[in-house]
PDB file of N, CA, C and O in Angstrom, chain B, residues numbered from 101:
ATOM      1  N   MET B 101      40.976 -18.470  -7.418  1.00  0.00           N
ATOM      2  CA  MET B 101      41.131 -17.167  -6.804  1.00  0.00           C
ATOM      3  C   MET B 101      39.899 -16.884  -5.948  1.00  0.00           C
ATOM      4  O   MET B 101      38.765 -16.909  -6.426  1.00  0.00           O
ATOM      5  N   LYS B 102      40.147 -16.624  -4.714  1.00  0.00           N
ATOM      6  CA  LYS B 102      39.064 -16.415  -3.762  1.00  0.00           C
ATOM      7  C   LYS B 102      38.881 -14.918  -3.526  1.00  0.00           C
ATOM      8  O   LYS B 102      39.844 -14.193  -3.275  1.00  0.00           O
ATOM      9  N   ASN B 103      37.625 -14.468  -3.610  1.00  0.00           N
ATOM     10  CA  ASN B 103      37.320 -13.056  -3.399  1.00  0.00           C
ATOM     11  C   ASN B 103      36.736 -12.904  -2.001  1.00  0.00           C
ATOM     12  O   ASN B 103      35.611 -13.330  -1.742  1.00  0.00           O
ATOM     13  N   GLU B 104      37.489 -12.305  -1.118  1.00  0.00           N
ATOM     14  CA  GLU B 104      37.038 -12.136   0.254  1.00  0.00           C
ATOM     15  C   GLU B 104      36.375 -10.773   0.415  1.00  0.00           C
ATOM     16  O   GLU B 104      36.869  -9.760  -0.081  1.00  0.00           O
ATOM     17  N   LEU B 105      35.266 -10.772   1.108  1.00  0.00           N
ATOM     18  CA  LEU B 105      34.563  -9.523   1.381  1.00  0.00           C
ATOM     19  C   LEU B 105      35.083  -8.920   2.680  1.00  0.00           C
ATOM     20  O   LEU B 105      35.266  -9.609   3.683  1.00  0.00           O
ATOM     21  N   LYS B 106      35.307  -7.654   2.628  1.00  0.00           N
ATOM     22  CA  LYS B 106      35.754  -6.951   3.830  1.00  0.00           C
ATOM     23  C   LYS B 106      34.525  -6.502   4.618  1.00  0.00           C
ATOM     24  O   LYS B 106      33.407  -6.502   4.103  1.00  0.00           O
ATOM     25  N   THR B 107      34.748  -6.128   5.849  1.00  0.00           N
ATOM     26  CA  THR B 107      33.657  -5.688   6.718  1.00  0.00           C
ATOM     27  C   THR B 107      32.915  -4.509   6.108  1.00  0.00           C
ATOM     28  O   THR B 107      31.692  -4.416   6.213  1.00  0.00           O
ATOM     29  N   GLN B 108      33.648  -3.617   5.477  1.00  0.00           N
ATOM     30  CA  GLN B 108      33.032  -2.448   4.851  1.00  0.00           C
ATOM     31  C   GLN B 108      32.119  -2.865   3.692  1.00  0.00           C
ATOM     32  O   GLN B 108      31.044  -2.294   3.510  1.00  0.00           O
ATOM     33  N   ASP B 109      32.550  -3.859   2.912  1.00  0.00           N
ATOM     34  CA  ASP B 109      31.729  -4.354   1.802  1.00  0.00           C
ATOM     35  C   ASP B 109      30.444  -5.005   2.321  1.00  0.00           C
ATOM     36  O   ASP B 109      29.360  -4.785   1.780  1.00  0.00           O
ATOM     37  N   ILE B 110      30.582  -5.801   3.369  1.00  0.00           N
ATOM     38  CA  ILE B 110      29.414  -6.469   3.944  1.00  0.00           C
ATOM     39  C   ILE B 110      28.440  -5.438   4.510  1.00  0.00           C
ATOM     40  O   ILE B 110      27.226  -5.576   4.354  1.00  0.00           O
ATOM     41  N   THR B 111      28.964  -4.415   5.160  1.00  0.00           N
ATOM     42  CA  THR B 111      28.118  -3.356   5.711  1.00  0.00           C
ATOM     43  C   THR B 111      27.363  -2.633   4.602  1.00  0.00           C
ATOM     44  O   THR B 111      26.183  -2.318   4.761  1.00  0.00           O
ATOM     45  N   ALA B 112      28.029  -2.369   3.481  1.00  0.00           N
ATOM     46  CA  ALA B 112      27.375  -1.700   2.352  1.00  0.00           C
ATOM     47  C   ALA B 112      26.275  -2.577   1.766  1.00  0.00           C
ATOM     48  O   ALA B 112      25.206  -2.077   1.414  1.00  0.00           O
ATOM     49  N   ILE B 113      26.525  -3.876   1.657  1.00  0.00           N
ATOM     50  CA  ILE B 113      25.522  -4.803   1.119  1.00  0.00           C
ATOM     51  C   ILE B 113      24.300  -4.850   2.037  1.00  0.00           C
ATOM     52  O   ILE B 113      23.164  -4.820   1.563  1.00  0.00           O
ATOM     53  N   ILE B 114      24.532  -4.921   3.334  1.00  0.00           N
ATOM     54  CA  ILE B 114      23.422  -4.967   4.294  1.00  0.00           C
ATOM     55  C   ILE B 114      22.627  -3.666   4.270  1.00  0.00           C
ATOM     56  O   ILE B 114      21.399  -3.691   4.350  1.00  0.00           O
ATOM     57  N   ALA B 115      23.313  -2.536   4.162  1.00  0.00           N
ATOM     58  CA  ALA B 115      22.619  -1.244   4.109  1.00  0.00           C
ATOM     59  C   ALA B 115      21.747  -1.148   2.860  1.00  0.00           C
ATOM     60  O   ALA B 115      20.619  -0.659   2.923  1.00  0.00           O
ATOM     61  N   GLN B 116      22.269  -1.615   1.724  1.00  0.00           N
ATOM     62  CA  GLN B 116      21.498  -1.600   0.476  1.00  0.00           C
ATOM     63  C   GLN B 116      20.269  -2.506   0.594  1.00  0.00           C
ATOM     64  O   GLN B 116      19.179  -2.137   0.155  1.00  0.00           O
ATOM     65  N   ALA B 117      20.445  -3.678   1.182  1.00  0.00           N
ATOM     66  CA  ALA B 117      19.322  -4.608   1.361  1.00  0.00           C
ATOM     67  C   ALA B 117      18.253  -3.997   2.267  1.00  0.00           C
ATOM     68  O   ALA B 117      17.058  -4.142   2.007  1.00  0.00           O
ATOM     69  N   ASN B 118      18.678  -3.320   3.319  1.00  0.00           N
ATOM     70  CA  ASN B 118      17.713  -2.674   4.218  1.00  0.00           C
ATOM     71  C   ASN B 118      16.941  -1.574   3.504  1.00  0.00           C
ATOM     72  O   ASN B 118      15.730  -1.448   3.690  1.00  0.00           O
ATOM     73  N   ARG B 119      17.628  -0.773   2.688  1.00  0.00           N
ATOM     74  CA  ARG B 119      16.937   0.284   1.933  1.00  0.00           C
ATOM     75  C   ARG B 119      15.917  -0.312   0.967  1.00  0.00           C
ATOM     76  O   ARG B 119      14.801   0.193   0.846  1.00  0.00           O
ATOM     77  N   GLU B 120      16.302  -1.385   0.284  1.00  0.00           N
ATOM     78  CA  GLU B 120      15.373  -2.027  -0.656  1.00  0.00           C
ATOM     79  C   GLU B 120      14.168  -2.615   0.075  1.00  0.00           C
ATOM     80  O   GLU B 120      13.041  -2.543  -0.414  1.00  0.00           O
ATOM     81  N   ARG B 121      14.414  -3.196   1.246  1.00  0.00           N
ATOM     82  CA  ARG B 121      13.312  -3.774   2.027  1.00  0.00           C
ATOM     83  C   ARG B 121      12.360  -2.680   2.493  1.00  0.00           C
ATOM     84  O   ARG B 121      11.143  -2.846   2.419  1.00  0.00           O
ATOM     85  N   ILE B 122      12.900  -1.575   2.969  1.00  0.00           N
ATOM     86  CA  ILE B 122      12.059  -0.463   3.424  1.00  0.00           C
ATOM     87  C   ILE B 122      11.252   0.109   2.264  1.00  0.00           C
ATOM     88  O   ILE B 122      10.077   0.438   2.427  1.00  0.00           O
ATOM     89  N   ASP B 123      11.879   0.230   1.089  1.00  0.00           N
ATOM     90  CA  ASP B 123      11.156   0.718  -0.093  1.00  0.00           C
ATOM     91  C   ASP B 123      10.015  -0.225  -0.461  1.00  0.00           C
ATOM     92  O   ASP B 123       8.911   0.220  -0.775  1.00  0.00           O
ATOM     93  N   ALA B 124      10.285  -1.529  -0.421  1.00  0.00           N
ATOM     94  CA  ALA B 124       9.254  -2.510  -0.770  1.00  0.00           C
ATOM     95  C   ALA B 124       8.090  -2.460   0.222  1.00  0.00           C
ATOM     96  O   ALA B 124       6.930  -2.559  -0.178  1.00  0.00           O
ATOM     97  N   ILE B 125       8.394  -2.307   1.501  1.00  0.00           N
ATOM     98  CA  ILE B 125       7.335  -2.214   2.511  1.00  0.00           C
ATOM     99  C   ILE B 125       6.508  -0.952   2.296  1.00  0.00           C
ATOM    100  O   ILE B 125       5.284  -0.982   2.426  1.00  0.00           O
ATOM    101  N   GLY B 126       7.165   0.148   1.969  1.00  0.00           N
ATOM    102  CA  GLY B 126       6.445   1.396   1.696  1.00  0.00           C
ATOM    103  C   GLY B 126       5.508   1.264   0.512  1.00  0.00           C
ATOM    104  O   GLY B 126       4.370   1.732   0.556  1.00  0.00           O
ATOM    105  N   ILE B 127       5.988   0.625  -0.550  1.00  0.00           N
ATOM    106  CA  ILE B 127       5.150   0.415  -1.735  1.00  0.00           C
ATOM    107  C   ILE B 127       3.955  -0.466  -1.380  1.00  0.00           C
ATOM    108  O   ILE B 127       2.838  -0.212  -1.832  1.00  0.00           O
ATOM    109  N   LEU B 128       4.185  -1.487  -0.582  1.00  0.00           N
ATOM    110  CA  LEU B 128       3.101  -2.381  -0.165  1.00  0.00           C
ATOM    111  C   LEU B 128       2.054  -1.631   0.652  1.00  0.00           C
ATOM    112  O   LEU B 128       0.855  -1.830   0.456  1.00  0.00           O
ATOM    113  N   ILE B 129       2.494  -0.780   1.557  1.00  0.00           N
ATOM    114  CA  ILE B 129       1.559  -0.007   2.387  1.00  0.00           C
ATOM    115  C   ILE B 129       0.748   0.954   1.525  1.00  0.00           C
ATOM    116  O   ILE B 129      -0.464   1.078   1.705  1.00  0.00           O
ATOM    117  N   VAL B 130       1.407   1.632   0.593  1.00  0.00           N
ATOM    118  CA  VAL B 130       0.704   2.579  -0.276  1.00  0.00           C
ATOM    119  C   VAL B 130      -0.310   1.852  -1.148  1.00  0.00           C
ATOM    120  O   VAL B 130      -1.441   2.313  -1.302  1.00  0.00           O
ATOM    121  N   ALA B 131       0.087   0.722  -1.718  1.00  0.00           N
ATOM    122  CA  ALA B 131      -0.829  -0.031  -2.580  1.00  0.00           C
ATOM    123  C   ALA B 131      -2.027  -0.544  -1.780  1.00  0.00           C
ATOM    124  O   ALA B 131      -3.162  -0.478  -2.252  1.00  0.00           O
ATOM    125  N   GLY B 132      -1.779  -1.049  -0.582  1.00  0.00           N
ATOM    126  CA  GLY B 132      -2.874  -1.540   0.252  1.00  0.00           C
ATOM    127  C   GLY B 132      -3.815  -0.427   0.677  1.00  0.00           C
ATOM    128  O   GLY B 132      -5.033  -0.604   0.681  1.00  0.00           O
ATOM    129  N   SER B 133      -3.253   0.719   1.033  1.00  0.00           N
ATOM    130  CA  SER B 133      -4.087   1.866   1.421  1.00  0.00           C
ATOM    131  C   SER B 133      -4.931   2.337   0.253  1.00  0.00           C
ATOM    132  O   SER B 133      -6.108   2.661   0.416  1.00  0.00           O
ATOM    133  N   ARG B 134      -4.333   2.375  -0.918  1.00  0.00           N
ATOM    134  CA  ARG B 134      -5.066   2.812  -2.115  1.00  0.00           C
ATOM    135  C   ARG B 134      -6.233   1.876  -2.403  1.00  0.00           C
ATOM    136  O   ARG B 134      -7.336   2.329  -2.707  1.00  0.00           O
ATOM    137  N   LYS B 135      -5.989   0.570  -2.308  1.00  0.00           N
ATOM    138  CA  LYS B 135      -7.059  -0.398  -2.548  1.00  0.00           C
ATOM    139  C   LYS B 135      -8.163  -0.265  -1.504  1.00  0.00           C
ATOM    140  O   LYS B 135      -9.347  -0.343  -1.833  1.00  0.00           O
ATOM    141  N   ALA B 136      -7.778  -0.066  -0.252  1.00  0.00           N
ATOM    142  CA  ALA B 136      -8.775   0.072   0.815  1.00  0.00           C
ATOM    143  C   ALA B 136      -9.612   1.328   0.617  1.00  0.00           C
ATOM    144  O   ALA B 136     -10.829   1.296   0.798  1.00  0.00           O
ATOM    145  N   LEU B 137      -8.974   2.428   0.251  1.00  0.00           N
ATOM    146  CA  LEU B 137      -9.723   3.668   0.015  1.00  0.00           C
ATOM    147  C   LEU B 137     -10.644   3.539  -1.191  1.00  0.00           C
ATOM    148  O   LEU B 137     -11.772   4.032  -1.164  1.00  0.00           O
ATOM    149  N   ALA B 138     -10.176   2.885  -2.244  1.00  0.00           N
ATOM    150  CA  ALA B 138     -11.017   2.691  -3.423  1.00  0.00           C
ATOM    151  C   ALA B 138     -12.224   1.823  -3.074  1.00  0.00           C
ATOM    152  O   ALA B 138     -13.340   2.109  -3.508  1.00  0.00           O
ATOM    153  N   TRP B 139     -12.005   0.767  -2.295  1.00  0.00           N
ATOM    154  CA  TRP B 139     -13.103  -0.107  -1.890  1.00  0.00           C
ATOM    155  C   TRP B 139     -14.117   0.677  -1.053  1.00  0.00           C
ATOM    156  O   TRP B 139     -15.323   0.562  -1.269  1.00  0.00           O
ATOM    157  N   THR B 140     -13.628   1.473  -0.099  1.00  0.00           N
ATOM    158  CA  THR B 140     -14.512   2.270   0.753  1.00  0.00           C
ATOM    159  C   THR B 140     -15.302   3.279  -0.072  1.00  0.00           C
ATOM    160  O   THR B 140     -16.491   3.486   0.168  1.00  0.00           O
ATOM    161  N   ALA B 141     -14.652   3.900  -1.032  1.00  0.00           N
ATOM    162  CA  ALA B 141     -15.338   4.878  -1.884  1.00  0.00           C
ATOM    163  C   ALA B 141     -16.430   4.208  -2.716  1.00  0.00           C
ATOM    164  O   ALA B 141     -17.519   4.761  -2.869  1.00  0.00           O
ATOM    165  N   ARG B 142     -16.145   3.021  -3.253  1.00  0.00           N
ATOM    166  CA  ARG B 142     -17.166   2.304  -4.031  1.00  0.00           C
ATOM    167  C   ARG B 142     -18.356   1.931  -3.159  1.00  0.00           C
ATOM    168  O   ARG B 142     -19.506   2.082  -3.574  1.00  0.00           O
ATOM    169  N   ARG B 143     -18.085   1.447  -1.958  1.00  0.00           N
ATOM    170  CA  ARG B 143     -19.182   1.072  -1.050  1.00  0.00           C
ATOM    171  C   ARG B 143     -20.004   2.294  -0.658  1.00  0.00           C
ATOM    172  O   ARG B 143     -21.234   2.232  -0.633  1.00  0.00           O
ATOM    173  N   ALA B 144     -19.344   3.389  -0.357  1.00  0.00           N
ATOM    174  CA  ALA B 144     -20.065   4.614   0.009  1.00  0.00           C
ATOM    175  C   ALA B 144     -20.898   5.111  -1.164  1.00  0.00           C
ATOM    176  O   ALA B 144     -22.025   5.568  -0.975  1.00  0.00           O
ATOM    177  N   ASP B 145     -20.357   5.024  -2.365  1.00  0.00           N
ATOM    178  CA  ASP B 145     -21.090   5.460  -3.549  1.00  0.00           C
ATOM    179  C   ASP B 145     -22.334   4.601  -3.760  1.00  0.00           C
ATOM    180  O   ASP B 145     -23.410   5.121  -4.054  1.00  0.00           O
ATOM    181  N   ARG B 146     -22.185   3.294  -3.610  1.00  0.00           N
ATOM    182  CA  ARG B 146     -23.339   2.402  -3.760  1.00  0.00           C
ATOM    183  C   ARG B 146     -24.403   2.694  -2.706  1.00  0.00           C
ATOM    184  O   ARG B 146     -25.595   2.741  -3.010  1.00  0.00           O
ATOM    185  N   PHE B 147     -23.959   2.890  -1.465  1.00  0.00           N
ATOM    186  CA  PHE B 147     -24.903   3.168  -0.388  1.00  0.00           C
ATOM    187  C   PHE B 147     -25.638   4.475  -0.638  1.00  0.00           C
ATOM    188  O   PHE B 147     -26.863   4.534  -0.527  1.00  0.00           O
ATOM    189  N   LEU B 148     -24.895   5.522  -0.975  1.00  0.00           N
ATOM    190  CA  LEU B 148     -25.529   6.818  -1.206  1.00  0.00           C
ATOM    191  C   LEU B 148     -26.460   6.775  -2.408  1.00  0.00           C
ATOM    192  O   LEU B 148     -27.524   7.395  -2.398  1.00  0.00           O
ATOM    193  N   HIS B 149     -26.065   6.053  -3.433  1.00  0.00           N
ATOM    194  CA  HIS B 149     -26.924   5.937  -4.609  1.00  0.00           C
ATOM    195  C   HIS B 149     -28.234   5.248  -4.230  1.00  0.00           C
ATOM    196  O   HIS B 149     -29.311   5.719  -4.597  1.00  0.00           O
ATOM    197  N   ALA B 150     -28.148   4.146  -3.504  1.00  0.00           N
ATOM    198  CA  ALA B 150     -29.355   3.425  -3.096  1.00  0.00           C
ATOM    199  C   ALA B 150     -30.187   4.265  -2.128  1.00  0.00           C
ATOM    200  O   ALA B 150     -31.414   4.276  -2.218  1.00  0.00           O
ATOM    201  N   PHE B 151     -29.540   4.957  -1.217  1.00  0.00           N
ATOM    202  CA  PHE B 151     -30.238   5.758  -0.216  1.00  0.00           C
ATOM    203  C   PHE B 151     -30.934   6.959  -0.846  1.00  0.00           C
ATOM    204  O   PHE B 151     -32.082   7.253  -0.512  1.00  0.00           O
ATOM    205  N   LEU B 152     -30.260   7.649  -1.743  1.00  0.00           N
ATOM    206  CA  LEU B 152     -30.820   8.870  -2.324  1.00  0.00           C
ATOM    207  C   LEU B 152     -31.789   8.596  -3.467  1.00  0.00           C
ATOM    208  O   LEU B 152     -32.641   9.433  -3.764  1.00  0.00           O
ATOM    209  N   MET B 153     -31.675   7.447  -4.106  1.00  0.00           N
ATOM    210  CA  MET B 153     -32.546   7.140  -5.231  1.00  0.00           C
ATOM    211  C   MET B 153     -33.757   6.299  -4.826  1.00  0.00           C
ATOM    212  O   MET B 153     -34.623   6.024  -5.656  1.00  0.00           O
ATOM    213  N   SER B 154     -33.824   5.890  -3.562  1.00  0.00           N
ATOM    214  CA  SER B 154     -34.947   5.065  -3.145  1.00  0.00           C
ATOM    215  C   SER B 154     -36.216   5.916  -3.078  1.00  0.00           C
ATOM    216  O   SER B 154     -36.166   7.088  -2.705  1.00  0.00           O
ATOM    217  N   PRO B 155     -37.343   5.323  -3.439  1.00  0.00           N
ATOM    218  CA  PRO B 155     -38.592   6.088  -3.403  1.00  0.00           C
ATOM    219  C   PRO B 155     -38.991   6.429  -1.963  1.00  0.00           C
ATOM    220  O   PRO B 155     -38.836   5.623  -1.046  1.00  0.00           O
ATOM    221  N   VAL B 156     -39.501   7.627  -1.802  1.00  0.00           N
ATOM    222  CA  VAL B 156     -39.907   8.106  -0.481  1.00  0.00           C
ATOM    223  C   VAL B 156     -41.341   8.604  -0.599  1.00  0.00           C
ATOM    224  O   VAL B 156     -41.690   9.296  -1.555  1.00  0.00           O
ATOM    225  N   ASP B 157     -42.174   8.245   0.387  1.00  0.00           N
ATOM    226  CA  ASP B 157     -43.554   8.735   0.401  1.00  0.00           C
ATOM    227  C   ASP B 157     -43.564  10.140   0.986  1.00  0.00           C
ATOM    228  O   ASP B 157     -43.203  10.320   2.149  1.00  0.00           O
ATOM    229  N   PRO B 158     -43.970  11.142   0.206  1.00  0.00           N
ATOM    230  CA  PRO B 158     -44.031  12.500   0.763  1.00  0.00           C
ATOM    231  C   PRO B 158     -45.199  12.619   1.730  1.00  0.00           C
ATOM    232  O   PRO B 158     -46.255  12.030   1.499  1.00  0.00           O
ATOM    233  N   ARG B 159     -45.028  13.350   2.780  1.00  0.00           N
ATOM    234  CA  ARG B 159     -46.105  13.498   3.765  1.00  0.00           C
ATOM    235  C   ARG B 159     -46.600  14.888   3.804  1.00  0.00           C
ATOM    236  O   ARG B 159     -47.507  15.198   4.576  1.00  0.00           O
TER     237      ARG B 159
END
């Protein structure tokens, strides 16, 4: 018994695949942005800590 897909079924499958792909890309962008912001915050914190805690000769 052969199960033939109709045009409407194929269109629904393609639409679902596109939605899943868009969701996956969105998750990837959010995760990458979060990692980049966390990295930038850590670097800024290290820089400010070193800059503000370094000894300074008062004049």
